[in-house]
N, C-alpha and C positions, 0 to 999 in steps of 0.2 A: 353792634346793632344800634341803629337809631331808634329812640323811643319818643313818640310825640303824642300830643293830645288834641291836635288839630291837623287835618290833612294838608293845610297850607304850609305847615312847618316842614314837610318832607323835603329832603335834600338828596335826591337820587339822580345820578347822571346816566341815564339810559333807560331802556324798557324794563318792565317789571311784571312778574307773575304775582297775582294777588289772590288771597283767600280771605273770606269774611265769615266770622262766626263767633260764638261765645268762647270756645276753646277752654272752658273751665276744667281744670285738672290736668290739661295737656296730657291726656292718657294715651295708651298705645294706639288707639284708633286715630287720634289727632296726629301722633308721631308718624303713623303709616302714611297719611296724606302729605304731611309736611316734608317727609324725606323724599317722596316721589317728586314733589314740586321742586325741591332743592336740586335734585338730580337733573331734571329737565332744564332748570334755569342755568345750571352750570354748562350743560351742553350748548345752550343757545347764547350764553354770555349775558343773561338777564339777571336782574335783581329779584329777590324774594321779599314780599311784603304781606303782613298779616294785619287785618283790621278787625278790632273787637270793640265791645262797649262795656262801660261800667257806669252805673249799675246795669245788670242785665235787664232787657226790656220788660220782663215779667214784674220787676220791682216797681216800674212806673205804670204799666198797663193793668196789673192785677195786684195792687198793694195789699189786698187781703190775703194773698198767698205769697209772702215774701220768699225769695229764693234762698237756698242754702249753698254757699260756695265751697268748692273743694280747694280752691286756691285764692289767695288775695292777689290784687293786681301786681304787687311786688314779686310774689312767688311766681306768678305767671311769666313775668318778664325774665326772671332768672332761668326758668325752664326753656323758654323760647330762644333765649340767647344761646343756650347750650346746643340747640339744634342748628345754629348757624344762620338764622334768618338775618336779612339785612335791615329790615325795618318792622317795627310793631307800632301800630297806632291804637291807643286805648282812648276811645272817644266817649265823651259824656252822653248818656242817653237821657233825653228829656221828652216831654210831650211834643215839643217842636220837632225833635228827631223822628218821633213816631209818625208825624204827619208829612214827612218828606217823601215826595213822589219817587218811585224807583228810578225813573229816568234822570232826575236831578242828582240822586246819590251816585249813580253809575257815572254820570258826567264828571263828578268830583274825583272819582277813582281814576278815570282816564286822564283828567287834567293834572292832578297833583302827583299821581304815582306812575304815570305813563303806562297804564295797564294794557298789556297785550293778551294776557290770558287770565280768566277768572276761574279759580279752582274751588269747587263746592261739592257737597254731598247731594244725593238724588232727591232729597226732600227740601232742599234749600229754597228760600225765598227772602227777598228784602223789600224795603220800601213800605209806604203807606198801605195798610191792610194786606201786607204780604203780596202786593200786586206783582212784584218782580220775581215771578217763578221762573223755572228753567226755560220754557219756551219763550217767554217774554225777554229774558236776558239774552237768549240766542239771537232774537230779532234785533235787540239793541246792539249786540256785538257786530252784526253785519253793517250797521250804519256808523258805529263809532270805532270800528277797527280792532276789536278784540274777539277772542274765542272763549267759549265756555267749556271747561274741562270738568266733567262729572266723574267723581271717584266713588266707587261702591264702598260701603262701610266695611270695616274689619269685623269678622265674625269670630267669636271665641266661645267654645262649648255650645254651639248652635244658636247663639244669640249675638245681636249687634253690640259691640263695645260702645257704651255711651256714658256720659256723666250721670244721667238719671239712674242707670243701672248701678253705678258705683255708689251713689248716694244711698240707694236702697240697701245695698250690701252693708254699708256702714250702720244703718239703722238696725240691722240684724246682728251686728257685731261680727260679721263674716270678714275678718281682716285679711286672711290669706287670699281669699278670692278677690277682694278689692285691690290688694297688692299686685296680683297678676294682671289686672286690667289697667292699673295705673302705670305699671312698669317700675314702681318704687313703693316704699311704704306710705300709707296714708299718714298725714302729719297735721299737727296744729302748732301754731306759733303764738306767743304772747308774753307779756311781762309778768314776772313773779311779784305778787302783791301779798299784803298781809292777810292771813287767814285766821281761823279760830285757834290754831296751834294745838289741836287735840292730838294730832299725830306725834308731836314732840312730847306731850305728856305720856303717851304710850311707849315712847322710846323709838319711834319711827318718824322722824321729822319729814314733812312734805313741803314741796313748793306748790303754792296755789297759783295757777296760771289764769290770767285775765284774757279770756278768749272773746273775740268779736262775736256778737250775738247772731250775725248772719252766717257764721261758719257751719259747715256740715260736720257734726260731732258724732263719733261712734256711739253705739248703744251703751246704756249704763252697765257698768261692770268693772272688772279688774283686768288690766292688760300688762303683758310683758312688752317693754318698750326700749328704744334707745333715745337718749336725750342729748341734744347738742348744746354745749356751753361754749360759745365762740366756735373754735375749730376742733374742740374735743368732744368725742362721742362716748357717752357713758351708759351702762345698763341701768334700767330703772323699772319700777312697778308704778303704774298709774291707775288711779281710781276715778271713774266718772260716775256721777250720780248725786243723790240728795243726802247721803250719809244717814240712812234710816236708823242706825243704832243710836244716833243723837237727835232723832226727831227733826231732821233737817227738812227744808223745803226748797231752798235754792240749789239749782244744779251747779256743781263745781267740777273742775278738772284739777286733781292734785296728784303730784308725782313724787315718789321717794327714790332718790338716787342710791344705788347700791354702793356700799363702802365709800361713802362720801361725807365729808364734814366741812362745811363752808357756808358762807352767807350768800344767798342767791337773790335777796330782795332787790328789786329794781332792774334785774337783768332780764334780757330777752332770751327765752328758751325755745327750742324746737323739739317737739315730741314726735318720734316716729313710732307708730303702733305696729307691733310685730305679730302678736297673737292674743286673743281674748282667753284669759285663764278661767274666769267664772263670772256669773251674773253678780250684781250687787245684792246683798242680803242683810237682814237685820239680825243682830246678835243679842242674846239675853243679857250679857254682862261684858265688861271690858276685858276680862280674862279670856273669854271665848274669842273676842275680836282680836286681841293681841296674838293669840295662838294661830288664828287664821292668817293674820298678816305675816307672821313668821313663815307659815307654810307657803303663802303666795310668793314671798321673797325667795325662798329656796327653789320653788318651781321655776320662777322667772330666771334666776341665776343659771340653773341647769340648761334651760331652753336657749337663753341668749348666748351662753358659752359655746353652743353647737351651731349657732346661726351664722350664715354667711351674709353679712349686711348687703342690702340692695343699694 
């Protein structure tokens, strides 16, 4: 898969089916559209191209409401590559981008990607002030030589599958439901950094993960997880929160790997959240906290031993 950050870098020899959108999370609704597009492209002998932006337009147009991402650009690229796309363009979104007329942006898609079909959802619009809605794009297609293919959204449990819905589920700690909509476990990646080492003093050493502030993080609480160390997947218990038993204020993500003894500092870990075990709570003394941690570890070990990893 070609990965570019400027449409002029595209190197496609032949026509292309194109889709444009945030595709944050690359959830089962996104996969539903992309697999249909891939199938049609194979029948026609065309390429498949996806155009997205980073940061999301909201970060530039409404900086007081910064977005929370389900996936980093690198994670998105990995997921899209697995779906067999030929090209992904992750374009920088700026105030200049926001002022680009719809006609001008579509001309770029036609010129650089040889776009013959534009695949979008029913509420799609692009360009300055979202002027490029479906009827406008269809009119542009008649003059520029492409068709607009509108794909109805995927419905799950009576609701549209969307990144917004998944983010809301994460804020509630509803990991199982979020997993169903993502088609995989919700995850966080980050580097292991120095922490307060309170877990080690209690006999349960934890890896403190440095997570990007713009990431969508599950609700505070204790979670049964899988943790990737390189290509090895290990069971773990992860705590998200402010550590109220120690009068903490800063929100942290700390994970304890089961039956593991090793130095993780400086390594990049990926945490896959499987199930929320309980909310975060304050304990009156360290003995109560240690007893609860032992119970959490036992519960997580039993749950993960029966889990079929996604």
